[in-house]
Each structure stands twice: as C-alpha cells, then as structure tokens.
C-alpha positions as CSV (number, residue, x, y, z in Angstrom):
1,X,-5.0,27.5,-11.2
2,X,-7.6,27.7,-8.4
3,X,-8.3,30.3,-5.8
4,X,-8.3,28.7,-2.3
5,X,-8.9,30.1,1.1
6,X,-6.6,29.3,4.1
7,X,-8.4,29.5,7.5
8,X,-8.5,27.9,10.9
9,X,-11.6,25.7,11.3
10,X,-11.4,24.8,15.0
11,X,-8.5,24.3,17.4
12,X,-5.8,22.1,15.8
13,X,-7.3,22.1,12.3
14,X,-6.2,24.2,9.3
15,X,-8.4,24.3,6.2
16,X,-7.3,25.0,2.6
17,X,-10.3,25.0,0.3
18,X,-11.8,26.5,-2.8
19,X,-15.1,28.4,-2.3
20,X,-18.0,26.1,-1.3
21,X,-15.8,23.0,-1.6
22,X,-16.9,19.9,0.4
23,X,-14.8,19.2,3.5
24,X,-14.2,16.0,5.5
25,X,-15.4,17.9,8.6
26,X,-18.8,18.7,7.1
27,X,-21.7,17.4,9.2
28,X,-22.7,14.9,6.4
29,X,-20.4,14.7,3.4
30,X,-22.4,14.0,0.3
31,X,-22.5,10.7,-1.7
32,X,-20.6,12.6,-4.4
33,X,-17.6,13.5,-2.3
34,X,-14.2,11.8,-2.7
35,X,-12.2,11.6,0.5
36,X,-8.7,10.5,1.0
37,X,-6.7,10.3,4.2
38,X,-3.2,11.6,3.6
39,X,-0.2,12.3,5.8
40,X,-1.2,15.0,8.3
41,X,-4.8,15.4,7.2
42,X,-7.5,14.7,4.7
43,X,-8.2,15.7,1.1
44,X,-11.7,16.0,-0.5
45,X,-13.0,16.6,-4.0
46,X,-16.4,16.9,-5.7
47,X,-17.0,13.9,-7.9
48,X,-18.4,16.1,-10.6
49,X,-15.5,18.6,-10.6
50,X,-12.2,17.3,-11.8
51,X,-10.7,20.7,-12.6
52,X,-10.5,22.5,-9.2
53,X,-7.9,21.9,-6.5
54,X,-9.0,19.7,-3.6
55,X,-10.0,20.9,-0.2
56,X,-7.7,20.0,2.6
57,X,-8.2,19.7,6.4
58,X,-4.8,19.5,8.1
59,X,-4.4,18.2,11.7
60,X,-0.5,18.0,11.4
61,X,0.8,20.9,9.4
62,X,4.4,20.0,9.6
63,X,3.8,16.4,8.4
64,X,1.6,17.7,5.5
65,X,4.0,20.3,4.2
66,X,5.6,18.1,1.5
67,X,2.3,17.2,-0.3
68,X,0.8,20.7,0.3
69,X,3.6,22.0,-1.9
70,X,3.1,19.3,-4.5
71,X,-0.7,19.8,-4.6
72,X,-1.2,23.5,-4.1
73,X,2.2,25.0,-5.0
74,X,4.8,27.3,-3.4
75,X,2.5,30.2,-2.5
76,X,0.1,28.1,-0.5
77,X,2.8,26.1,1.1
78,X,4.5,29.3,2.3
79,X,1.2,30.7,3.7
80,X,0.6,27.4,5.6
81,X,4.1,27.5,7.1
82,X,3.7,31.1,8.1
83,X,0.1,30.6,9.3
84,X,-1.2,33.5,7.0
85,X,-4.9,33.1,6.4
86,X,-6.6,34.5,3.3
87,X,-7.2,33.9,-0.4
88,X,-4.4,32.3,-2.3
89,X,-3.7,31.0,-5.8
90,X,-3.1,27.2,-6.0
91,X,-0.9,26.0,-8.8
92,X,0.3,22.4,-8.3
93,X,4.0,22.0,-8.2
94,X,3.6,18.3,-9.1
95,X,0.6,18.0,-11.4
96,X,1.2,14.2,-11.8
97,X,1.2,13.7,-8.0
98,X,-2.0,15.8,-7.6
99,X,-3.8,13.9,-10.3
100,X,-2.7,10.5,-8.8
101,X,-4.1,11.5,-5.4
102,X,-7.5,12.4,-6.9
103,X,-7.5,9.2,-8.9
104,X,-6.8,7.2,-5.8
105,X,-9.6,8.9,-4.0
106,X,-11.9,8.2,-6.9
107,X,-11.0,4.5,-6.9
108,X,-11.8,4.3,-3.2
109,X,-15.1,6.1,-3.9
110,X,-16.0,3.7,-6.8
111,X,-15.4,0.7,-4.5
112,X,-18.0,2.0,-2.1
113,X,-20.5,4.1,-4.2
114,X,-20.5,2.8,-7.8
115,X,-24.2,2.5,-8.6
116,X,-24.3,-1.1,-10.0
117,X,-27.8,-1.7,-11.3
118,X,-29.4,-4.2,-13.6
119,X,-32.5,-2.1,-13.7
120,X,-30.5,1.0,-14.8
121,X,-28.1,-0.9,-17.1
122,X,-25.0,-0.1,-15.0
123,X,-22.7,-3.1,-14.7
124,X,-20.7,-3.6,-11.5
125,X,-17.0,-2.9,-11.4
126,X,-14.6,-5.9,-11.0
127,X,-13.5,-5.7,-7.4
128,X,-10.1,-7.3,-8.0
129,X,-9.3,-4.8,-10.7
130,X,-10.3,-2.0,-8.3
131,X,-8.1,-3.3,-5.5
132,X,-5.1,-3.8,-7.9
133,X,-5.4,-0.2,-9.1
134,X,-5.8,1.2,-5.6
135,X,-2.6,-0.7,-4.6
136,X,-0.7,0.7,-7.6
137,X,-1.9,4.2,-7.0
138,X,-1.1,3.9,-3.3
139,X,2.4,3.0,-4.1
140,X,2.7,5.9,-6.5
141,X,1.5,8.2,-3.8
142,X,3.4,6.6,-0.9
143,X,5.1,9.8,0.2
144,X,1.7,11.5,0.6
145,X,-0.6,8.8,1.7
146,X,-0.5,7.4,5.3
147,X,0.8,3.9,4.7
148,X,-0.7,2.4,7.8
149,X,-4.2,3.8,7.1
150,X,-4.0,2.8,3.5
151,X,-3.0,-0.7,4.4
152,X,-5.8,-0.9,6.9
153,X,-8.2,0.2,4.1
154,X,-6.9,-2.5,1.7
155,X,-7.3,-5.2,4.4
156,X,-10.8,-4.0,5.1
157,X,-11.7,-4.2,1.4
158,X,-10.2,-7.7,1.2
159,X,-12.2,-8.8,4.3
160,X,-15.4,-7.5,2.8
161,X,-14.8,-9.4,-0.5
162,X,-14.4,-12.6,1.5
163,X,-17.6,-11.7,3.4
164,X,-19.9,-10.9,0.5
165,X,-18.7,-13.2,-2.3
166,X,-17.3,-16.6,-3.2
167,X,-14.5,-15.0,-5.2
168,X,-15.8,-11.6,-6.0
169,X,-18.1,-8.9,-4.9
170,X,-17.7,-5.2,-4.2
171,X,-15.9,-4.1,-1.1
172,X,-16.6,-1.0,1.0
173,X,-14.0,1.7,0.3
174,X,-13.5,5.2,1.6
175,X,-16.1,7.7,0.5
176,X,-18.6,10.1,2.2
177,X,-18.3,10.1,5.9
178,X,-16.3,7.6,7.9
179,X,-19.5,6.8,9.8
180,X,-20.9,5.4,6.5
181,X,-18.3,2.6,6.5
182,X,-19.3,-0.8,7.6
183,X,-18.5,-1.6,11.2
184,X,-18.1,-5.3,10.5
185,X,-18.6,-7.6,13.5
186,X,-15.9,-10.1,14.5
187,X,-18.1,-13.1,13.9
188,X,-17.1,-13.5,10.2
189,X,-17.7,-17.2,10.2
190,X,-21.5,-17.0,10.6
191,X,-23.1,-19.4,8.2
192,X,-25.2,-17.7,5.5
193,X,-28.5,-18.5,3.9
194,X,-28.3,-21.9,2.3
195,X,-29.6,-20.5,-1.0
196,X,-26.6,-19.7,-3.1
197,X,-26.6,-16.3,-4.7
198,X,-25.6,-16.6,-8.3
199,X,-24.4,-13.8,-10.4
200,X,-27.2,-11.6,-11.7
201,X,-26.3,-11.4,-15.4
202,X,-29.6,-10.9,-17.2
203,X,-30.6,-7.8,-19.2
204,X,-32.3,-4.9,-17.5
205,X,-35.6,-5.5,-19.2
206,X,-35.7,-9.0,-17.6
207,X,-36.0,-7.4,-14.2
208,X,-38.9,-4.9,-14.8
209,X,-41.4,-7.4,-13.4
210,X,-39.2,-8.0,-10.3
211,X,-39.1,-4.2,-9.7
212,X,-42.8,-3.8,-10.0
213,X,-43.8,-6.7,-7.7
214,X,-45.9,-9.7,-8.5
215,X,-49.6,-10.4,-7.9
216,X,-50.5,-12.7,-5.1
217,X,-53.4,-15.0,-4.3
218,X,-53.1,-14.4,-0.6
219,X,-55.6,-11.6,-0.5
220,X,-56.9,-8.4,-2.0
221,X,-54.1,-6.1,-3.2
222,X,-55.1,-2.7,-1.7
223,X,-51.9,-0.7,-2.5
224,X,-48.6,-1.1,-4.3
225,X,-45.6,1.0,-5.3
226,X,-41.9,1.2,-5.8
227,X,-38.9,3.4,-5.0
228,X,-35.3,3.6,-4.0
229,X,-33.3,3.0,-0.9
230,X,-30.6,4.9,1.1
231,X,-27.2,3.8,-0.2
232,X,-25.7,4.7,3.1
233,X,-27.6,1.9,4.9
234,X,-26.3,-1.1,3.0
235,X,-22.8,-2.1,1.8
236,X,-22.3,-2.4,-1.9
237,X,-22.7,-5.7,-3.8
238,X,-26.0,-6.7,-2.1
239,X,-28.8,-4.5,-3.5
240,X,-29.5,-3.1,-6.9
241,X,-28.7,0.7,-6.8
242,X,-31.7,1.6,-9.0
243,X,-34.2,4.2,-7.9
244,X,-37.0,1.6,-8.4
245,X,-35.2,-1.4,-7.0
246,X,-37.6,-1.5,-4.0
247,X,-41.2,-2.7,-4.6
248,X,-44.0,-3.3,-2.2
249,X,-47.6,-4.3,-2.1
250,X,-50.2,-4.3,0.7
251,X,-52.7,-7.2,0.7
252,X,-55.8,-7.6,2.9
253,X,-57.1,-11.0,3.9
254,X,-59.2,-12.2,6.9
255,X,-59.0,-8.7,8.5
256,X,-55.1,-8.7,8.4
257,X,-53.0,-6.3,6.3
258,X,-49.7,-7.6,5.1
259,X,-46.9,-5.6,3.4
260,X,-44.7,-7.7,1.0
261,X,-41.4,-6.1,0.2
262,X,-39.1,-7.0,-2.7
263,X,-35.7,-5.6,-3.5
264,X,-33.8,-6.5,-6.7
265,X,-30.4,-7.9,-5.9
266,X,-27.2,-6.2,-7.0
267,X,-25.8,-7.5,-10.3
268,X,-22.6,-8.5,-8.5
269,X,-24.3,-10.2,-5.6
270,X,-22.8,-13.7,-5.5
271,X,-21.9,-16.4,-3.1
272,X,-23.5,-16.6,0.4
273,X,-24.2,-13.3,2.1
274,X,-23.3,-13.7,5.8
275,X,-26.1,-13.2,8.3
276,X,-24.7,-9.9,9.6
277,X,-24.8,-8.4,6.1
278,X,-28.3,-9.4,5.2
279,X,-30.8,-6.6,4.5
280,X,-33.9,-5.9,6.5
281,X,-37.0,-3.8,5.7
282,X,-38.8,-1.6,8.2
283,X,-42.4,-0.8,7.2
284,X,-43.7,2.4,8.8
285,X,-47.5,2.5,8.7
286,X,-48.9,5.9,7.8
287,X,-49.9,6.7,11.3
288,X,-46.8,5.4,13.0
289,X,-44.1,7.8,14.4
290,X,-40.6,7.9,12.7
291,X,-38.1,5.4,14.1
292,X,-35.3,6.9,16.2
293,X,-33.0,4.0,15.3
294,X,-33.3,1.1,12.9
295,X,-33.1,-2.3,14.5
296,X,-33.8,-5.8,13.3
297,X,-35.9,-6.3,16.4
298,X,-38.1,-3.2,16.0
299,X,-41.8,-3.6,15.3
300,X,-42.8,-3.9,11.7
301,X,-39.3,-5.0,10.7
302,X,-38.5,-8.2,8.7
303,X,-35.3,-9.8,7.4
304,X,-35.2,-10.1,3.7
305,X,-34.4,-13.5,2.2
306,X,-32.9,-14.2,-1.2
307,X,-35.3,-15.7,-3.7
308,X,-33.9,-15.8,-7.2
309,X,-32.8,-12.3,-8.2
310,X,-34.6,-10.4,-5.3
311,X,-34.5,-10.0,-1.6
312,X,-38.1,-10.5,-0.2
313,X,-39.9,-10.4,3.1
314,X,-43.3,-9.5,4.6
315,X,-44.7,-7.6,7.6
316,X,-48.2,-7.5,9.1
317,X,-49.4,-4.1,10.0
318,X,-52.4,-3.0,12.0
319,X,-55.7,-1.9,10.4
320,X,-56.4,-1.1,6.8
321,X,-53.8,1.3,5.4
322,X,-55.4,4.5,4.1
323,X,-52.2,5.8,2.5
324,X,-48.9,4.2,1.3
325,X,-46.6,2.9,4.0
326,X,-43.0,4.0,4.1
327,X,-40.4,1.3,3.4
328,X,-36.8,1.6,4.7
329,X,-34.3,-1.0,3.6
330,X,-31.2,-1.3,5.8
331,X,-28.4,-3.6,7.0
332,X,-28.2,-3.5,10.8
333,X,-25.3,-1.4,12.0
334,X,-24.5,0.2,8.7
335,X,-24.8,3.9,8.0
336,X,-24.9,7.1,10.0
337,X,-27.3,7.5,12.9
338,X,-28.8,10.6,11.4
339,X,-28.6,10.4,7.6
340,X,-29.6,13.3,5.3
341,X,-33.3,13.7,4.5
342,X,-33.5,12.8,0.8
343,X,-30.6,12.1,-1.5
344,X,-32.5,10.8,-4.5
345,X,-31.4,13.8,-6.6
346,X,-27.7,13.0,-5.8
347,X,-28.2,9.3,-6.5
348,X,-29.8,10.1,-9.9
349,X,-26.9,12.4,-10.8
350,X,-24.4,9.7,-9.8
351,X,-26.1,7.2,-12.0
352,X,-25.9,9.5,-15.0
353,X,-22.2,10.1,-14.2
354,X,-21.6,6.3,-14.1
355,X,-23.4,5.7,-17.4
356,X,-21.4,8.5,-19.0
357,X,-18.1,7.1,-17.7
358,X,-18.9,3.8,-19.5
359,X,-20.4,5.2,-22.7
360,X,-18.9,8.6,-23.4
361,X,-15.4,10.0,-23.7
362,X,-14.2,11.1,-20.2
363,X,-12.1,14.0,-19.2
364,X,-9.6,11.7,-17.6
365,X,-8.5,8.1,-18.1
366,X,-10.9,5.5,-16.9
367,X,-10.1,3.1,-14.1
368,X,-9.1,-0.3,-15.3
369,X,-12.3,-1.7,-13.8
370,X,-14.4,0.9,-15.7
371,X,-12.7,0.0,-19.0
372,X,-13.5,-3.7,-18.4
373,X,-17.1,-2.8,-17.5
374,X,-17.5,-0.6,-20.6
375,X,-16.3,-3.5,-22.8
376,X,-18.9,-5.8,-21.4
377,X,-21.6,-3.2,-21.1
378,X,-23.2,-3.9,-24.4
379,X,-24.1,-7.4,-23.3
380,X,-25.2,-6.4,-19.8
C-alpha cells in the first residue's frame, strides 16, 4: 500500500500522487520518468521505483473512474468521486491491471530512452520485439488505455522504424515530456546519405579509439577532449548513448583554428538515415554567448556525416582557443526548447539500471526485448 495525496492542481486537473512523485505536468519530466496516457488523464512512475503507486493527473474524472478504482482501490476512487482532497491509502483493487499499466509505460520508455551503447557495453533492444510487446500490453489494458492515442503511438513508432532503418532500428516512444518526441516532417521520402550504415556489432574495446579521436596531419593539435550529449536532442538509434561518445579536437594551421567533432554511432544504427534525422554539431567558442536556439544554419554549426562507425564533421572558429570549446550535438527540431541544465547524473544512473536489467535478477519480469538482449550480451 502507498499513501497518496488527492489535490486540485489547476482548473480542470485533479492530481493523485505519492509524496514527491513525478507528474506529467512538471516543467521538465526527467529522463527517468515513465509516462502513459490513459482514459481521462495520464499516469507517471519513477523508473527506479517499481513499488509505489503511480502518480495520476486527471482531466476527465468521470472517464477515469474505472481505472482509478483498479489502480488505487476503493478508498481513493470514492474520494475522487466525492472530490475530497487529502491523504489517502492506495491499495490496488486489480494488481494485475496496475502492473500491466506500469509495464506498458516501461516498454514505451525503453523504446525511447534505452541507452544502447557500444562503448558502455549495453546492446540495443530489438524494436520489433518492443512493438509486439507494446501491442500485447495495450490489448491487455484496452479498458484503461486510450485506444486512439495508443494506436497513434504505435503508428508513429512504425513510421520511425521505416525512417531510421532498413528493417530495424529503435523508434521513439512515449517517455519524458511530450515536447521531447520527434516532430517528424512530412517529407519522409528524402534520400539519405549514400553511405550505407551497417550494424555496429563490434566489442566495446574496439571503439575506444573512435571515442578518443584520431590524430590528424592537418595542423597542430592544440586541444582535445570527449564527453556526452543530451539524449533529448536526438532520436534513438542514431548516436551511441555513452557519456564519452562525443570526441573533439582543435587543430591550428595557417592561422586557422578547426574543431573536428566525432560521435560514435549507435549499435543499432543501420540503413540510410534520412536527411531530416541526421545529427549536427554546434561548436561554441569559449568567448561566444550561449545559443538561444539550435539551428543547422547557425554560425559554427556543421552537419555530421557517417564515416564507418562514427558521425564526423568540422567547424572553423575564430582566433586561437584559450579554453575548451563547448560541443552540442543535436538533430534539428528534436527536443525541448529549454532543456534541463545538466542530466549527466541521470544518464549515468539509467546506464547502470540498463546494465543491471541485463545482467542481474530483476524485481519484475524482463521485457521480451530485454531477455533477447541479455542472451546476446556476452558477445556484444
């Protein structure tokens, strides 16, 4: 059982939530938040807490009553019907239904945020297995999940698979904020880079050099480094999710400073990536102001092109850099306009979570795609 609080959030919205639980109406739901649209509202869970009841934001109390009873029990359902705010004890009346809803939310989360990384030894999840499980769970939860919304989600995932692969690839799902989801253009037929992107299947140690950058004969190397990238700014299945996937080096030749950027490709990056999904890099010189918006046409921005198992590009910057430049990797039009400051701690925790899901006993049953990934993990 869990103590939840019933309260009015704003006109037309009723909240049922444990103390400090993440809500869909939060300014920026974290990377570790599972979100599911249900009849009459939204449910949200913390990825790392599979014991507590979910948080709910209701916009249609009458429509939500059936699943409120199933997920929170009779006491909470009666308080919602009578509009009685305050602390309540949640005891699911249908534990199997409550568990299926969380599992469905987790499957959607995994389709968007699973941290596939060759560098970190985390294999990608099979997208077809994910979609099949999402469909099965949606059918199991059909009385609680908005059928039209869920069908739209499945169509969007299928479209994304067609866009980013030649028979596979990871599709954006529902997780974090809705503003994080890809606003895919209508021009799906754009021809991609002629270099085919083969499956990245080597072992992690084979990519250490790629992550660290390579020497160049084009000038004197005056600075170099590596780091991560904001997962909100690129759809899954394109870039390696490792915290050292981005490497850069600054060379100086004939009075010109050039920043070369390299990003390790995702282990499930395959096929031809359409032009509108290709990553870009913005290089912010040490003395330049922060960018208000990220645009492929902005100064010091370059498209990244696939070369082997990495995405690479270069930018000329003025003067001689006295400190390290700031590198931002992004896909135009993807991600919120004002993302959180630094989510490296959350990303690291999610990586540890993913590794544990594949290598250690879990508190709940693995997804079918996780089981398949765990079976092949030894050879990854």
